[in-house]
C-alpha positions in Angstrom: 15.6 6.5 -2.4 12.5 7.6 -0.6 8.8 6.8 -0.9 5.7 7.1 1.2 5.8 3.4 2.3 9.3 3.7 3.7 8.3 6.9 5.4 5.3 5.3 7.0 7.5 2.4 8.2 9.9 4.9 9.8 7.0 6.8 11.4 5.8 3.7 13.2 9.1 3.0 14.8 9.9 4.2 18.3 12.4 3.8 21.1 11.2 3.0 24.6 14.2 4.7 26.0 13.7 7.9 23.9 17.0 7.4 22.0 15.9 6.9 18.4 18.7 8.5 16.4 18.1 10.6 13.2 21.1 12.0 11.5 21.3 14.2 8.4 24.4 15.2 6.5 25.4 17.2 3.4 27.6 14.9 1.3 28.3 17.4 -1.4 31.8 17.6 -2.7 31.6 21.4 -2.2 31.4 20.9 1.6 34.5 18.7 2.1 32.0 16.4 3.9 34.5 13.7 4.6 36.1 16.0 7.1 33.2 18.0 8.4 30.5 15.3 8.7 32.4 12.9 11.1 33.6 15.9 13.1 30.1 17.3 13.4 28.7 13.9 14.4 31.3 13.4 17.2 30.8 16.9 18.5 26.9 16.6 18.6 26.9 13.2 20.1 29.3 14.3 22.9 27.1 17.3 23.6 23.9 15.2 23.7 25.4 12.7 26.1 26.4 15.6 28.4 23.0 17.2 28.3 20.8 14.0 28.5 20.8 11.9 31.6 20.8 8.4 30.1 21.1 5.2 32.0 23.9 2.8 31.3 22.1 0.6 28.7 20.5 3.4 26.7 23.8 5.3 26.7 25.6 2.2 25.3 23.0 1.7 22.6 23.3 5.4 21.6 27.0 5.1 21.3 26.6 1.9 19.2 24.2 3.8 16.8 26.7 6.7 16.5 29.4 4.2 15.6 27.3 2.6 12.9 26.6 6.0 11.4 30.4 6.8 11.4 30.9 3.5 9.5 28.6 4.8 6.7 30.5 8.1 6.6 33.8 6.3 6.1 32.8 4.7 2.8 32.0 6.2 -0.6 28.3 6.9 -1.3 26.7 7.0 -4.7 28.4 9.7 -6.9 25.1 11.6 -7.4 24.4 11.7 -3.6 24.3 15.2 -2.2 22.5 14.5 1.1 22.4 11.5 3.5 19.8 10.6 6.0 20.4 7.9 8.6 18.0 6.4 11.2 19.2 4.1 13.9 17.8 2.4 16.9 20.0 -0.3 18.5 17.2 -1.4 20.8 15.1 -2.7 17.9 18.0 -3.2 15.5 16.6 -0.7 13.0 19.1 1.0 10.6 17.9 2.9 7.5 20.1 4.8 5.0 18.6 7.2 2.5 20.6 9.0 -0.1 19.2 12.0 -1.9 20.3 14.3 -4.8 20.4 17.5 -2.8 22.1 18.8 0.3 20.8 18.5 3.9 21.9 20.7 6.8 24.1 18.7 9.2 21.8 17.7 12.0 21.7 15.0 14.8 18.3 14.4 16.5 17.7 12.0 19.4 14.1 11.6 20.3 11.6 8.8 21.1 10.7 8.5 17.4 12.3 9.2 14.0 12.6 12.8 13.0 11.0 12.8 9.5 10.5 16.4 8.7 13.5 16.8 6.4 12.5 13.8 4.4 8.9 15.0 4.0 10.3 18.3 2.7 12.4 16.4 0.3 9.5 14.3 -0.9 7.6 17.4 -1.8 10.5 18.8 -3.8 11.4 15.5 -5.5 7.9 14.3 -6.4 8.0 12.6 -9.8 6.4 14.5 -12.7 6.0 14.4 -16.4 7.1 17.0 -18.9 5.5 17.0 -22.4 7.1 18.9 -25.2 4.4 19.4 -27.8 4.3 20.8 -31.3 2.2 20.2 -34.4 5.0 18.2 -36.0 6.3 16.1 -33.1 6.2 15.5 -29.4 8.4 14.3 -26.6 7.5 12.9 -23.2 10.1 13.2 -20.4 9.7 11.1 -17.2 11.4 12.7 -14.2 11.8 10.7 -11.0 13.3 11.8 -7.7 16.8 11.9 -9.0 16.8 13.0 -12.6 15.5 12.4 -16.1 14.3 8.8 -16.0 13.2 8.2 -19.6 12.1 9.8 -22.9 9.5 8.8 -25.4 9.5 10.5 -28.8 6.4 10.8 -31.0 6.9 11.9 -34.6 3.9 13.6 -36.0 3.0 14.6 -39.5 5.5 16.5 -41.6 3.4 19.6 -42.4 3.6 22.0 -45.3 1.2 24.6 -46.6 0.9 22.6 -49.9 1.6 19.0 -50.6 2.6 16.8 -53.6 1.4 13.3 -52.8 2.6 11.9 -56.1 5.7 14.0 -56.4 4.5 15.9 -59.4 0.7 16.6 -59.0 -0.1 19.5 -56.6 -3.0 19.1 -54.2 -5.2 22.2 -53.7 -4.2 24.1 -50.6 -7.6 23.8 -48.8 -7.6 20.0 -49.3 -4.0 19.9 -48.0 -5.0 22.0 -44.9 -7.9 19.7 -44.1 -5.7 16.7 -44.3 -3.0 18.3 -42.2 -5.4 19.2 -39.4 -6.7 15.7 -39.3 -3.1 14.4 -39.0 -2.4 16.9 -36.2 -5.4 15.7 -34.3 -4.4 12.1 -34.6 -0.8 13.1 -33.5 -2.3 14.9 -30.4 -4.5 11.9 -29.6 -1.5 9.5 -29.7 0.6 11.9 -27.6 -2.2 12.2 -25.0 -2.6 8.4 -24.8 1.1 8.0 -24.2 0.9 10.6 -21.4 -1.7 8.5 -19.6 0.6 5.5 -19.8 3.6 7.4 -18.5 1.9 8.9 -15.4 0.8 5.4 -14.5 4.3 4.0 -15.0 6.1 6.5 -12.7 3.3 7.3 -10.3 3.3 11.0 -11.2 0.6 13.4 -10.1 1.8 16.6 -11.9 2.3 17.4 -15.5 4.1 20.3 -17.2 3.4 21.2 -20.8 6.0 23.0 -23.0 5.1 24.6 -26.3 3.6 27.5 -28.0 0.5 28.6 -26.0 -2.0 28.2 -28.8 -0.6 24.7 -29.7 -0.6 23.7 -26.0 -4.2 24.9 -25.6 -5.3 22.8 -28.6 -3.4 19.8 -27.3 -5.2 20.0 -23.9 -8.5 19.3 -25.7 -7.3 15.8 -26.4 -6.2 15.0 -22.8 -8.2 12.6 -20.6 -10.0 14.2 -17.7 -7.5 12.7 -15.3 -4.4 14.0 -17.2 -6.0 17.4 -17.7 -6.4 17.6 -13.9 -2.7 16.9 -13.5 -1.5 19.8 -15.6 -0.2 22.4 -13.2 2.1 24.5 -15.3 3.0 25.5 -18.9 6.3 26.8 -20.2 7.2 28.4 -23.6 9.2 26.2 -25.9 12.6 27.1 -27.2 13.3 24.7 -30.0 17.1 24.9 -29.6 17.0 24.3 -25.8 18.6 21.2 -24.5 16.7 18.6 -22.5 18.5 19.7 -19.4 17.4 23.3 -19.9 13.8 22.2 -20.5 13.9 20.3 -17.2 15.2 23.4 -15.4 12.4 25.5 -16.8 9.9 22.8 -15.9 11.1 22.6 -12.3 10.9 26.4 -11.9 7.3 26.4 -13.3 6.5 23.6 -10.8 7.9 25.7 -7.9 5.6 28.6 -8.9 2.6 26.3 -9.2 3.3 24.6 -5.9 3.5 28.0 -4.1 0.2 29.0 -5.7 -1.4 25.7 -4.5 -0.2 26.2 -0.9 -1.6 29.7 -1.0 -5.0 28.4 -2.1 -4.8 25.6 0.6 -4.1 28.1 3.3 -7.1 30.2 2.2 -9.4 27.2 2.2 -8.2 26.3 5.7 -8.8 29.8 6.9 -12.3 29.9 5.4 -13.1 26.6 7.0 -12.2 27.6 10.5 -14.9 27.6 13.2 -17.7 25.3 14.3 -18.8 22.9 11.5 -16.0 23.9 9.2 -13.3 21.8 7.6 -10.3 24.0 8.7 -8.1 23.8 11.8 -5.2 25.9 12.8 -2.7 26.3 15.5 -0.4 23.6 16.9 -2.5 22.1 19.7 -5.8 21.9 17.7 -4.1 20.6 14.5 -2.2 17.9 16.4 -5.4 16.8 18.2 -7.2 16.6 14.8 -4.3 14.6 13.4 -4.5 12.1 16.3 -8.2 11.7 15.6 -7.3 10.8 11.9 -9.3 13.8 10.9 -6.7 15.7 8.8 -6.7 15.2 5.0 -4.0 17.7 4.2 -1.5 19.2 6.7 0.1 22.5 5.9 3.2 23.7 7.7 5.4 26.7 7.5 9.0 25.7 6.5 10.4 28.1 9.1 8.1 27.2 12.0 10.2 24.9 14.3 9.1 25.5 17.9 11.0 23.5 20.6 8.9 21.3 22.8 8.6 18.2 25.0 7.6 14.7 23.9 6.2 11.9 26.1 8.3 8.8 25.9 5.2 6.6 26.6 2.4 8.1 24.4 4.1 10.5 21.9 2.1 13.5 23.2 3.9 16.7 22.5 3.8 20.0 24.5 5.2 23.3 23.5 5.1 24.5 27.2 7.2 22.7 29.8 5.6 20.4 32.3 6.7 18.0 35.0 5.0 15.0 33.4 2.7 14.1 30.4 -0.8 15.4 31.1 -2.3 12.4 29.3 -0.5 9.4 30.8 1.8 10.9 33.4 4.8 9.6 31.4 8.3 11.0 31.3 8.9 14.0 29.0 12.1 14.6 27.0 13.0 17.8 25.2 12.7 17.9 21.4 14.1 20.6 19.1 11.1 20.8 16.7 7.5 20.1 18.0 6.1 20.3 14.5 8.2 17.3 13.6 5.8 15.1 15.7 2.8 16.6 13.8 4.5 15.7 10.5 5.2 12.1 11.8 1.6 11.7 12.9 0.4 12.9 9.5 2.6 10.3 7.7 1.1 7.6 9.9 -2.4 8.8 9.2 -1.8 8.9 5.5 -2.4 12.7 5.4 -0.6 14.6 2.7 1.9 17.1 4.0 2.3 20.4 2.2 5.2 22.8 3.0 4.5 26.5 2.6 6.8 29.5 2.7 6.1 33.3 2.9 2.3 32.8 3.2 0.5 35.5 5.2 -2.6 33.2 5.6 -0.4 30.5 7.1 1.2 33.0 9.4 -2.3 33.9 10.7 -2.9 30.2 11.4 0.1 30.1 13.6 2.4 28.4 11.2 0.5 25.1 11.0 -3.0 24.1 9.9 -5.0 21.4 8.3 -7.8 20.7 5.9 -10.1 18.1 7.5 -11.6 15.1 5.9 -14.9 15.9 7.6 -16.2 18.7 9.8 
């Protein structure tokens, strides 16, 4: 599994020789991964050894890390695993294995620090959320964690009819029955709202999706706490014959739409805050500098923006243009495939939240990367 604490621990690790190994594999049964993953690893490792001029000891440690990764690939993983991330540094003895329920692209990265960008993307996609199916008669709370449906909690509300016979033979006037029914519905909504508060605390969710008829959902929202109301990011119509699996599919689709809208809004806020005294920063160099100062509250990156660069083995400074030595400490520079990866790692260390955008014109105008600052 993956969480922010484990990410921060990985972000703080580094190799003095610049050979921290990060490996990502698809382990989907559709990819025949038991054949393709080991072959890919051997091929990439051989190519890296040929390209990089490593001394005898770093070379030996790198080969040791590759062998440890091969050992993992030889054994069965959890049945639900679709993607595997491995981090190895023989110098410090670090070895981390993370299994996730969706596919990675096969990739081998050897840099001074762990390459965390694929995991940060995954964390955004797999963030726990709560789905609440609500009607006047009953309700259901679904807790969804990084893998799948984690738990359900049913709430049976009042059995409502337009008229009622409390004794079984004496009818109650309709307007009295209606008043009683509305009172019962309100109590049902209050109990469901209180259960929602408990659930978001239990699974650490920050997003809530509501499923139901729009007028009923709108009425239910009146009973939510201020905190829970702020977490509601999407609403889906309710099909009473839909299975729980279909409800979750619809909820995830609604979350995707809501997340895209949120990143659009963030890009606009960053753009509006650009300039002296503002709380926006854009472009690789300026954003990375703000990150190093601990100034960035939320980092926004374009999913497709992966510029190659050079990283300093001594101080982690990253350049997108080639240089003979690090301009900050005169340290040795090594090539890296994705300069934005270092910005992501720094954001994780700083506790900044990383947002991943796609097809955002405002983000394109920022140069593919930007940040909302904690202070001007």
